[in-house]
C-alpha positions in Angstrom: 103.9 99.5 97.1 108.0 97.5 96.9 107.0 95.3 100.3 103.3 95.4 99.0 105.2 93.0 96.5 105.5 90.2 99.5 103.5 91.7 102.1 98.6 92.6 101.3 98.9 97.2 101.9 95.7 97.5 104.2 92.8 98.7 103.0 92.6 101.7 103.5 89.4 103.5 105.8 88.7 106.2 103.2 89.1 106.1 99.7 87.8 108.5 96.9 84.3 109.5 96.5 85.5 108.0 92.5 86.5 104.7 93.2 83.7 104.5 95.7 81.2 104.6 93.1 82.3 103.0 90.9 82.6 100.2 93.9 78.9 100.5 93.8 78.0 100.5 90.1 80.1 96.8 90.1 78.4 95.3 92.5 74.9 96.5 91.7 74.6 92.6 90.2 76.0 90.7 93.3 78.8 88.3 90.8 81.4 88.2 91.9 82.9 87.1 88.6 80.9 90.2 86.9 82.3 92.1 89.5 85.5 91.2 89.2 85.7 91.7 85.7 84.5 95.8 85.6 86.9 96.3 88.0 89.7 94.9 86.0 88.5 96.0 83.1 88.4 99.8 85.0 92.0 99.2 86.1 93.6 98.5 82.8 91.7 101.4 81.1 92.2 104.1 84.3 96.3 103.1 84.7 98.2 100.7 82.1 102.1 98.8 82.4 104.8 99.3 80.3 108.5 98.0 80.4 110.2 101.4 79.6 107.2 102.5 83.1 108.9 100.2 85.6 112.3 101.9 85.3 110.6 105.4 84.3 108.4 105.8 87.1 110.7 103.1 89.5 110.2 105.4 92.7 106.6 105.9 92.4 106.9 101.8 94.1 107.1 103.8 97.8 104.2 105.9 97.7 101.7 104.1 100.3 99.1 106.8 100.2 96.3 105.9 98.6 94.6 108.6 97.5 98.2 109.7 95.4 98.2 106.2 94.0 94.3 106.7 92.9 95.3 110.0 91.2 98.5 108.9 89.4 97.8 108.8 85.6 99.1 106.5 82.8 102.1 103.5 84.5 101.3 101.8 87.7 103.7 99.2 88.5 101.6 95.8 89.2 101.8 95.7 93.0 99.8 98.9 93.1 96.9 98.0 90.1 96.8 94.6 92.4 96.5 97.0 95.4 94.1 99.2 93.6 91.9 96.1 92.4 92.1 94.5 96.0 90.4 97.7 98.3 88.1 97.7 95.4 86.9 93.6 95.9 87.6 94.4 99.9 85.7 97.4 99.5 82.7 96.1 97.3 81.6 93.8 100.5 81.8 90.8 97.9 85.1 90.0 99.0 87.3 89.4 102.5 90.8 89.8 102.0 91.8 87.0 102.7 89.9 85.9 99.3 92.8 87.6 97.5 96.2 85.9 97.3 99.5 87.6 96.6 101.3 86.0 93.4 104.9 86.2 92.6 106.3 84.6 89.5 108.9 86.4 87.2 108.7 88.7 84.5 111.0 88.6 81.3 112.6 86.1 83.9 114.3 88.4 86.2 111.8 91.0 87.5 109.6 90.2 90.1 106.5 90.4 89.2 102.9 90.4 91.2 99.4 88.5 90.3 96.2 87.8 91.9 94.6 84.9 92.9 90.9 85.6 93.9 88.6 83.3 95.5 85.0 83.5 93.5 84.0 80.5 95.8 84.8 77.1 97.3 85.6 75.8 94.0 86.6 78.4 91.7 89.2 80.8 91.4 90.2 83.6 89.2 93.7 84.7 88.6 94.4 88.5 87.5 97.3 90.4 86.5 96.3 93.8 85.2 99.4 95.0 84.8 100.3 92.3 81.7 96.9 93.1 80.4 98.7 95.2 77.4 101.0 92.7 76.6 97.9 90.1 76.0 97.6 88.2 79.1 93.6 88.0 79.2 91.2 88.6 82.1 92.1 85.6 84.5 95.0 85.0 83.5 98.4 85.7 84.4 101.8 86.2 82.7 105.4 84.7 83.7 108.9 84.5 81.9 109.2 86.2 78.5 104.8 86.6 78.1 105.5 90.6 78.5 107.7 90.8 75.7 105.3 88.5 72.9 104.8 90.7 69.8 101.2 91.7 70.9 99.3 94.2 70.1 99.5 96.8 72.4 95.6 97.6 73.5 
């Protein structure tokens, strides 16, 4: 997943049935923003980011196996959380992979950080940063600089 900081990983042909069931459940509404919102909160509840996890689970960034990634619990890197969100969006049929841009910023001003910019229609986009959610960055926004260091309640 480390290379996916700069380049999109391919969307897997097959994904775990548990995830496909969630995609179907969330896509029934047919509303792109609502689908992304449900998917975003599914991801932030199932996995999370942390300041220490970046270092203690560093070698997870080299895991490219989607099924193994999905089975992980606890901490996931930003690129991995974004990859799962991207897979969900594309597999829903509501989005093409070209509707999703990988965007780079930094966390703590020195660590590269990735978030997603997703096209909802010709005139609107939404930024998604599930890794920074626990640090107070809400749906539709992204963390940068010292945003992740602000004293905020852990969610």
